[in-house]
N, C-alpha and C positions, 0 to 999 in steps of 0.2 A: 830772491828774497824769500825767507821762510815765514810761515803763518803760525800763529799761536792763538789759543783760546784763553781769554781772560774773563772771569766773572766780575761784573761791576754792578753796583746798586743803580736803581733807576735814577736817583738824584745825580750820581756821578756821570752817567751817560748823558743826561740832560745838560749838565754843565759842560761836558766835552762837546756836545753838539752846538751849544751856544758859542763857545770859544772858537770852534772850527769854522762856523758860519761867519763869525766876526772877522777871523783871519783869512777867510776865503780858501781854506784848505780842507782836505778830507779828515774825518775822525781818525783814520789810521795814521795819516801823516802827523796829525797833532800828537797822538800817543807816542809815535816814534820820536818826535822832536822833544817832547817832555821827558821821556825816559832817557834819551841821549843827554839832555841837559843835566838831569839829576845824577846820572852816573858820572858824567864829566866833572860835575861839581864835587862829588865825593873824591874823585882822583886828585883834584886840585887841592882839596883840604888835606889829603894824605901827604901830597908833595910838600905843602907848606909846613906841616907838622914835622916831617922828616928834615926839611931844610933848617927849621928852627933848632932841632936837637943837634944837627951837624954843626951849625954855627956857634951854638952854646951848649956843648955836651954837659950831661949831668956829671957832677963831681962826687967827691967823697963826703959831701955834706958841709964842708967848710966853704963859706962864701963871705961876701962883704959884711954880713951880719955876725959872722963867727961860726963856730962849730955847734950846730944845733943839738947834736947828741950830747956833747959835754954840757951845754947849757941846761938841757932837760934833766940830765943826771944830777947836776948841782942843785937845781931848783927842787927836784923831788926829794933830795936829801934834806934840804933846808925845811921843806914843808913837813916832812916826817919828824924832824927834830923839834920843830915848833909845836906840832901836835902832841908829841911825847911830853914836852915841857908843860903844856896846858893840862894834860891829863895827870900830871904828877908821876909819870913813868908807869910802867906796867907792874 
């Protein structure tokens, strides 16, 4: 096993010591366990995100609600035409 030096605040060391004492393990063991859990959690989130995109890949923008790009373009044109009418034209 390798050793590494990590700088921690006094408050964090105190919290680690309390937790390690409560769990009946060393501070080093607690830090290893916490880091392992955090890194594993990140990997699980990545896998879930990838699985979601694989099961429902992104498409060309058309979906159950319709084509968002076409809808946006149509509404932009309507808004501009309405503003032009309100202003009496340029």
